[in-house]
C-alpha positions as CSV (number, residue, x, y, z in Angstrom):
1,M,-1.2,51.5,59.5
2,N,-3.4,53.7,57.3
3,L,-4.7,57.0,58.6
4,D,-8.5,56.9,59.0
5,I,-9.1,59.9,61.3
6,T,-12.7,61.0,61.6
7,T,-13.6,64.0,59.5
8,I,-16.6,66.3,59.7
9,N,-17.3,69.2,57.5
10,S,-20.9,70.1,58.1
11,D,-23.3,71.5,60.6
12,G,-22.6,72.0,64.3
13,Q,-25.1,69.3,65.4
14,S,-23.0,66.5,63.8
15,A,-19.9,67.9,65.4
16,E,-21.5,68.0,68.8
17,A,-22.4,64.3,68.6
18,L,-18.8,63.5,67.6
19,I,-17.4,65.5,70.5
20,D,-19.7,63.9,73.0
21,S,-18.8,60.5,71.7
22,L,-15.1,61.2,72.1
23,R,-15.5,62.5,75.6
24,E,-17.4,59.4,76.6
25,R,-14.7,57.1,75.3
26,L,-11.9,59.2,77.0
27,S,-13.6,59.3,80.4
28,P,-11.6,57.2,82.9
29,R,-14.6,55.4,84.3
30,G,-12.7,52.1,84.5
31,D,-15.6,49.8,83.5
32,I,-14.1,48.7,80.2
33,V,-11.3,46.1,79.9
34,S,-9.8,44.4,76.8
35,E,-9.9,40.7,76.4
36,A,-6.2,40.5,77.0
37,G,-6.7,42.5,80.2
38,R,-9.5,40.2,81.3
39,E,-7.4,37.1,80.8
40,R,-4.5,38.7,82.7
41,T,-6.9,39.6,85.6
42,I,-8.2,36.0,85.7
43,E,-4.6,34.7,85.8
44,L,-3.6,37.0,88.7
45,F,-6.8,37.0,90.7
46,G,-8.6,33.9,89.8
47,E,-11.7,35.7,88.5
48,A,-12.7,38.4,86.0
49,L,-12.6,41.6,87.9
50,S,-13.3,45.1,86.6
51,P,-10.4,47.6,86.8
52,Q,-12.1,49.2,89.8
53,Q,-12.3,45.9,91.6
54,V,-8.7,45.1,90.8
55,V,-7.6,48.5,92.3
56,S,-9.8,48.0,95.4
57,R,-8.3,44.6,95.9
58,I,-4.7,45.8,95.6
59,C,-5.3,48.9,97.8
60,Q,-6.9,46.8,100.5
61,D,-4.2,44.2,100.4
62,V,-1.4,46.8,100.7
63,A,-3.3,48.6,103.5
64,N,-3.6,45.3,105.4
65,G,-0.4,43.5,104.4
66,G,2.0,46.4,104.3
67,L,5.4,45.8,102.7
68,D,5.0,42.1,102.1
69,A,1.9,42.8,100.0
70,L,3.6,45.6,98.2
71,L,6.6,43.5,97.2
72,E,4.3,40.6,96.2
73,Y,2.3,42.8,93.9
74,T,5.5,44.2,92.4
75,R,6.6,40.7,91.7
76,R,3.3,39.5,90.2
77,L,2.5,42.6,88.2
78,D,5.9,44.0,87.2
79,G,8.0,40.8,87.3
80,A,10.5,42.5,89.7
81,D,11.7,40.5,92.7
82,L,12.6,43.3,95.1
83,T,13.4,43.3,98.8
84,A,13.0,45.9,101.5
85,E,16.6,46.9,100.8
86,T,16.4,47.1,97.0
87,L,12.9,48.8,96.9
88,R,14.4,52.2,97.6
89,V,17.0,53.7,95.2
90,S,20.2,54.0,97.2
91,A,22.2,57.2,97.6
92,D,25.1,55.6,95.8
93,E,22.9,54.8,92.9
94,L,21.8,58.4,92.6
95,V,25.3,59.7,92.8
96,E,26.5,57.3,90.1
97,A,23.5,58.1,87.8
98,H,24.3,61.8,88.1
99,R,28.0,61.1,87.4
100,Q,27.1,59.1,84.2
101,A,24.6,61.6,82.9
102,D,25.4,63.8,79.9
103,S,26.5,67.3,81.0
104,D,24.2,69.0,78.4
105,Y,21.3,67.0,79.7
106,L,22.0,68.2,83.2
107,Q,22.3,71.7,82.0
108,T,18.8,71.4,80.4
109,I,17.4,70.0,83.7
110,R,18.8,73.1,85.5
111,R,17.3,75.5,83.0
112,I,13.9,73.9,83.2
113,R,14.1,73.8,87.0
114,N,14.9,77.5,87.1
115,N,12.0,78.4,84.7
116,V,9.5,76.3,86.6
117,H,10.7,77.5,90.1
118,D,10.6,81.1,89.0
119,F,7.1,80.9,87.6
120,Q,5.7,78.8,90.5
121,S,7.3,81.1,93.1
122,R,5.6,84.1,91.5
123,V,2.1,82.6,91.5
124,L,2.3,81.5,95.2
125,T,-0.6,82.8,97.3
126,E,0.5,84.9,100.2
127,D,-1.0,85.3,103.7
128,V,-3.7,87.9,103.9
129,E,-4.6,90.0,106.9
130,V,-7.8,92.2,107.3
131,V,-8.1,94.5,110.2
132,R,-11.6,95.7,110.9
133,Q,-12.7,98.3,113.4
134,G,-16.1,97.2,114.8
135,D,-19.2,99.3,114.2
136,D,-22.0,99.2,116.7
137,G,-24.6,100.3,114.2
138,A,-24.7,103.9,115.5
139,G,-21.5,105.0,113.9
140,Q,-19.5,104.4,117.1
141,G,-16.3,102.4,117.2
142,G,-16.9,98.8,118.4
143,G,-13.6,97.1,119.1
144,H,-10.9,95.5,117.0
145,V,-11.1,92.5,114.7
146,V,-8.2,90.8,113.0
147,L,-8.9,88.2,110.3
148,R,-6.1,86.3,108.5
149,Q,-5.8,83.7,105.9
150,R,-2.7,81.7,106.6
151,Y,-0.9,79.4,104.2
152,R,1.6,76.6,105.2
153,P,3.2,74.0,102.9
154,L,2.2,70.4,103.2
155,R,4.5,68.3,105.3
156,R,5.1,65.4,102.9
157,I,3.9,64.6,99.4
158,G,4.2,61.6,97.0
159,I,4.9,61.8,93.3
160,C,3.9,59.1,90.7
161,V,6.3,59.1,87.8
162,P,5.4,56.8,84.9
163,G,8.0,54.5,83.5
164,G,6.4,51.9,81.2
165,A,6.8,53.0,77.6
166,A,9.3,55.8,78.2
167,A,11.3,57.7,80.8
168,Y,9.7,60.9,82.0
169,P,12.0,63.3,83.8
170,S,9.7,66.1,82.7
171,T,7.0,64.7,85.1
172,L,9.5,64.8,88.0
173,L,10.3,68.5,87.2
174,M,6.7,69.5,86.7
175,T,5.6,68.0,90.1
176,A,8.6,68.2,92.4
177,V,9.7,71.8,91.5
178,P,6.2,73.3,92.2
179,A,6.2,71.5,95.5
180,M,9.7,72.8,96.4
181,A,8.6,76.3,95.4
182,A,5.7,75.9,98.0
183,G,8.2,74.9,100.7
184,V,7.4,71.1,100.9
185,E,10.3,69.5,102.7
186,E,9.6,65.8,102.2
187,I,9.1,64.4,98.7
188,A,8.7,60.7,98.0
189,V,8.8,59.5,94.4
190,V,7.4,56.2,93.2
191,V,8.4,54.9,89.7
192,P,7.9,51.4,88.2
193,P,10.9,49.0,88.5
194,T,11.7,49.2,84.7
195,A,14.4,50.3,82.4
196,F,12.4,53.5,81.8
197,G,11.6,53.9,85.5
198,G,13.5,53.1,88.7
199,Y,16.6,51.9,86.7
200,N,16.7,54.8,84.3
201,T,19.9,56.8,84.5
202,N,18.5,60.0,83.2
203,L,15.5,60.0,85.6
204,L,17.7,59.2,88.6
205,A,20.2,61.8,87.6
206,A,17.4,64.4,87.4
207,C,16.3,63.3,91.0
208,Q,19.8,63.9,92.2
209,E,20.1,67.2,90.5
210,L,16.9,68.4,92.1
211,G,17.8,67.1,95.5
212,V,15.0,64.5,95.5
213,T,16.6,61.5,97.2
214,E,13.6,59.4,98.3
215,I,12.8,57.2,95.3
216,Y,11.0,53.8,95.4
217,R,11.0,51.3,92.6
218,V,7.3,50.5,92.6
219,G,4.4,51.5,90.3
220,G,0.8,51.0,89.6
221,A,-2.1,50.9,92.2
222,Q,0.2,49.3,94.7
223,A,2.5,52.3,94.7
224,V,-0.4,54.7,95.3
225,A,-1.6,52.5,98.1
226,A,1.8,52.5,99.7
227,L,2.0,56.3,99.6
228,A,-1.5,56.7,101.0
229,Y,-1.4,54.1,103.8
230,G,2.3,53.8,104.5
231,V,4.2,50.5,104.7
232,E,7.4,49.5,106.4
233,G,10.0,51.8,105.1
234,I,7.6,54.1,103.3
235,V,6.0,56.8,105.5
236,S,2.5,57.8,104.4
237,V,2.1,61.2,102.6
238,D,-0.4,64.0,102.7
239,K,-1.0,64.3,99.0
240,I,-0.3,62.2,95.9
241,V,0.3,63.9,92.5
242,G,1.5,62.8,89.1
243,P,0.0,60.9,86.1
244,G,-0.3,57.3,85.4
245,N,-2.3,54.6,83.6
246,L,-6.0,53.8,84.3
247,F,-5.0,51.7,87.4
248,V,-3.0,54.6,88.9
249,A,-5.9,57.0,88.2
250,L,-8.5,54.7,89.8
251,A,-6.1,54.0,92.8
252,K,-5.8,57.8,93.4
253,R,-9.6,58.0,93.4
254,H,-9.8,55.1,95.8
255,V,-7.4,56.6,98.4
256,F,-8.8,60.2,98.1
257,G,-10.0,61.2,101.6
258,E,-7.2,59.2,103.2
259,V,-4.9,61.7,101.4
260,D,-5.4,64.5,98.9
261,I,-4.7,64.0,95.2
262,D,-4.2,66.3,92.3
263,S,-6.7,64.8,89.8
264,I,-8.0,61.6,88.2
265,A,-6.2,61.9,84.9
266,G,-7.2,60.3,81.7
267,P,-5.5,60.2,78.3
268,S,-3.7,63.3,77.0
269,E,-5.7,65.7,75.0
270,V,-5.3,68.7,72.6
271,V,-7.8,70.8,70.8
272,V,-6.5,73.1,68.1
273,L,-8.6,76.1,67.1
274,A,-7.3,77.3,63.7
275,D,-8.2,79.8,61.0
276,E,-6.9,80.5,57.4
277,T,-3.6,81.8,58.7
278,A,-2.6,78.6,60.3
279,I,0.1,76.4,58.7
280,P,-1.2,72.8,58.1
281,A,2.2,71.2,58.9
282,F,2.3,73.0,62.2
283,L,-1.2,71.9,63.1
284,A,-0.4,68.3,62.1
285,S,2.6,68.2,64.3
286,D,0.5,69.5,67.2
287,L,-2.1,66.8,66.7
288,I,0.6,64.0,66.4
289,S,2.5,65.2,69.5
290,Q,-0.4,64.3,71.8
291,A,-1.5,61.3,69.8
292,E,1.9,59.7,70.3
293,H,1.1,59.3,74.0
294,S,-1.1,56.5,72.8
295,P,-3.8,56.8,73.9
296,G,-4.1,60.5,73.2
297,S,-6.9,62.6,71.8
298,S,-6.2,65.2,69.1
299,V,-9.0,67.4,67.7
300,L,-8.8,70.2,65.0
301,L,-11.6,72.7,65.1
302,T,-11.7,75.2,62.2
303,W,-14.0,77.6,60.4
304,H,-11.7,77.5,57.3
305,A,-12.9,74.3,55.6
306,P,-9.9,73.8,53.3
307,L,-7.7,73.2,56.3
308,V,-9.2,69.8,56.9
309,D,-7.8,68.3,53.8
310,S,-4.5,70.1,54.1
311,V,-4.0,68.9,57.6
312,R,-5.0,65.4,56.7
313,E,-2.3,65.3,54.0
314,A,0.3,66.8,56.5
315,L,-0.6,64.1,59.1
316,A,0.0,61.3,56.6
317,S,3.3,62.7,55.5
318,Q,4.6,63.3,59.1
319,L,3.4,60.0,60.5
320,A,5.3,58.0,57.9
321,E,8.5,59.6,59.1
322,L,8.1,59.3,62.9
323,P,9.4,56.4,65.0
324,R,6.1,56.3,67.0
325,G,4.1,56.9,63.9
326,D,2.1,53.7,64.1
327,L,1.1,54.4,67.7
328,A,0.1,57.9,66.9
329,T,-1.9,56.8,63.9
330,E,-3.8,54.3,66.1
331,S,-4.6,57.1,68.5
332,L,-5.7,59.5,65.8
333,N,-8.0,56.9,64.2
334,Q,-9.6,56.1,67.6
335,Y,-9.6,59.4,69.4
336,G,-8.9,62.1,66.8
337,A,-11.0,64.3,64.6
338,L,-10.7,67.0,62.0
339,V,-13.8,69.2,62.2
340,A,-14.8,72.2,60.1
341,V,-17.8,74.3,61.1
342,P,-19.3,77.4,59.6
343,T,-18.3,80.0,62.2
344,R,-15.6,80.8,64.7
345,E,-18.2,80.9,67.4
346,E,-19.3,77.4,66.7
347,A,-15.7,76.1,66.9
348,I,-15.2,77.9,70.2
349,A,-18.4,76.4,71.5
350,L,-17.2,72.9,70.6
351,S,-13.9,73.5,72.4
352,E,-15.8,74.6,75.5
353,R,-17.9,71.4,75.3
354,I,-14.7,69.4,75.2
355,A,-12.9,71.4,78.0
356,P,-9.6,70.1,76.8
357,E,-6.4,69.5,78.7
358,H,-4.4,71.5,76.1
359,L,-6.0,74.2,73.9
360,H,-3.8,75.7,71.1
361,I,-5.2,78.8,69.5
362,S,-3.5,79.0,66.1
363,T,-5.1,82.1,64.6
364,S,-4.4,85.6,63.5
365,D,-6.1,86.9,66.7
366,P,-5.3,84.4,69.5
367,D,-5.7,87.0,72.3
368,Q,-9.2,87.9,71.1
369,I,-10.3,84.3,71.1
370,L,-8.6,83.8,74.5
371,N,-11.1,86.2,76.0
372,L,-14.0,84.0,74.7
373,V,-12.6,80.8,76.2
374,Q,-13.5,79.5,79.7
375,N,-12.6,75.8,79.8
376,A,-9.1,74.6,79.2
377,G,-6.3,73.3,81.4
378,A,-3.5,75.2,79.5
379,I,-3.8,77.5,76.6
380,F,-1.2,78.1,73.9
381,L,-1.4,81.3,71.8
382,G,-0.2,81.8,68.3
383,H,1.4,79.8,65.5
384,H,4.8,79.4,67.3
385,T,3.7,78.2,70.7
386,P,3.3,74.4,70.4
387,V,2.1,72.4,73.4
388,A,5.6,70.9,73.8
389,L,6.8,74.2,75.3
390,G,4.3,73.7,78.2
391,D,5.2,70.0,78.5
392,Y,8.8,70.7,79.0
393,I,10.2,74.1,79.8
394,A,7.9,77.2,80.0
395,G,7.1,77.2,83.7
396,P,3.4,76.2,84.4
397,S,3.1,72.5,85.3
398,H,2.1,70.1,82.6
399,V,-0.1,68.1,85.1
400,L,-3.5,69.3,83.8
401,P,-7.2,68.3,84.0
402,T,-8.4,65.9,81.4
403,G,-11.7,64.2,80.4
404,G,-13.7,67.4,80.4
405,T,-12.7,68.2,84.0
406,A,-11.2,71.5,82.9
407,R,-14.7,72.9,83.3
408,F,-14.0,73.0,87.1
409,A,-10.5,71.7,87.8
410,N,-7.1,73.5,87.5
411,G,-3.6,72.5,86.4
412,L,-1.2,71.7,89.2
413,S,0.6,74.6,90.7
414,A,2.7,75.5,93.8
415,N,-0.5,76.6,95.5
416,D,-1.8,73.0,95.4
417,F,0.9,72.1,97.9
418,L,-0.3,74.8,100.4
419,K,-2.8,74.2,103.2
420,R,-4.7,77.3,104.3
421,S,-6.2,78.1,107.7
422,S,-8.3,81.0,108.7
423,V,-7.2,82.9,111.8
424,I,-9.8,85.0,113.7
425,S,-9.1,87.4,116.6
426,Y,-11.8,89.6,118.4
427,D,-11.4,91.8,121.5
428,R,-14.3,92.2,123.9
429,E,-15.7,95.3,122.3
430,A,-15.8,93.7,118.9
431,L,-17.5,90.6,120.4
432,A,-20.2,92.8,121.8
433,V,-20.9,94.4,118.4
434,D,-21.4,91.1,116.7
435,A,-23.0,89.3,119.6
436,E,-26.7,89.8,118.8
437,D,-26.4,88.7,115.2
438,V,-24.5,85.5,116.2
439,K,-27.1,84.7,119.0
440,R,-30.0,85.3,116.6
441,I,-28.7,82.9,114.0
442,A,-27.8,80.4,116.7
443,E,-31.3,80.5,118.1
444,V,-32.9,80.1,114.6
445,E,-30.8,77.0,114.2
446,G,-31.6,75.7,117.7
447,L,-27.9,75.7,118.7
448,T,-28.3,77.4,122.1
449,A,-24.9,76.5,123.3
450,H,-23.4,78.6,120.5
451,A,-25.4,81.6,121.7
452,Q,-24.4,80.9,125.3
453,S,-20.7,80.9,124.3
454,I,-21.2,84.5,123.2
455,S,-23.3,85.6,126.2
456,I,-21.1,84.2,128.9
457,R,-18.2,86.3,127.7
458,L,-20.3,89.5,127.9
459,N,-21.6,89.0,131.4
460,D,-20.5,91.7,133.8
461,S,-19.5,89.0,136.3
462,P,-18.6,85.9,134.3
463,P,-18.6,82.7,136.3
464,A,-15.2,81.7,137.8
465,V,-15.6,78.1,136.9
C-alpha cells in the first residue's frame, strides 16, 4: 500500500481545519458503520441497526436473559460454543499456562508489575483531617469541629482486556496493578474467547503471576453487560475499566450509572511536537507505533518545515520493513498528518486543540514546552522517550483519554479505584457558632426542617421524644 499521508505546510488556518476534521472522524459517536458491518448486523438481528442500537439490544438481552443470553451472544458473535463450566478459565488452566510460559517473559512481567505498583502506590491519595476550633465572631472559642476526607478502595472491579488482533498482557498490567495498589480485593477479567484472548498462554500466565484468578472467556458488549448487571456465575462489579473496540466503548457508556467506568475510549492517538533537533527516523517510528493499532491517529506538528519531507521519507522506509506495515500505512493515510506551521506557539495551540492521548515533545527544550501544555493524557519528554515506554513499563497506566477528552479527563490511576467520603463531626459549642448561618440559608431556600434540625439541638430543654 502506498503512503499518502496528509501534509500541510502553510498557515495555521488550514492546519486547524485539518485537525478539526481528524477529531470528528476519530470521535466514538457510533453512528457510522461499514457496509460489511451493516450486512453482518442484518444477519444477526434481522434489521440494519446502528452500533448504538446493537449495543442497547445486547445489554438489554443480557440484563434480562442472564447467562443464557451471554452464552448465546458469545456463540453468535464470536463463534465460541461455551458452557457455564467452560466460560471461566479454570485454576488448573492458569497454573498450566504459568508453567509453560517463558521464564524471561515472566521476569519481564514481574519487573513491569513492580514499576507500576511502585508508581501507583506513591500517587495514592491519603485521608485528610482538618481540626477547626470554632469562632463565635467575637474572637472567642466556639467549640470543636473535625472534618475528614476518607478514602476506601472499591469492593470489586471488572477489567476488559482486548484479544482480537493480538494478545495484550500490558493492558492487564496497566489496569489490574493500579487497582491492587489501591487495595481492591476482587478483580474480574473478561477477554474474548480467542487465541489472543482467553486461550492465550502468555495472557493467562500473566494473570497467574499477578494473582488475578477470575477470568472469563467473553468479550464485546455482552461482556460489559455481564460485568455491569451480573449473570449466573459472574457477580456484578462496581467499576469497569480497560479498552476495547467501538462496541465495548458504547457498551461502557450504556451501563454507566449502573456502574462506574474509566472512559469511553476511541482509537489510539499520538501528537509529536518537534523542532530542528529531532531525528526524522525517531519521529517516524513514533508515528508508526500508534498507527499500527489500526485504527490509530498519528500527527506531527513542527515549526521546522524541512522535517515534513524527512519524516515522510523515513515513514516510507520503515513501513516497508514492518510486519504490520500495511495496517499502519492505512491508518496513516486515513488518520495521520504531517503539519508544519510558522511558529512553535502555533504548533502548541494545534496540539491543545487535539488534546491527544499521547503527546511526545521531541525538542531541545521539552521542559519549557511542557509548561505551556495543558491538554494531554500522557506526555513524553525528549528524543529518547518514545510512547512505548509508557505503554509497557514506566509506571503510569497506559489507559488514557482519547478523542479530545484529555481537555477534561485523566489517565487511569490507582486513585480511580478509591471511593471518597466526607466525615463531619461537631460538638454542641461548634454547632452553636454556625447555627445562625445555617438557619439563614435554610430559610432563604424555604427548607424550614433543615433550620429546625439545628434549633432543636440548641434548645435548653430539648424534647424527650
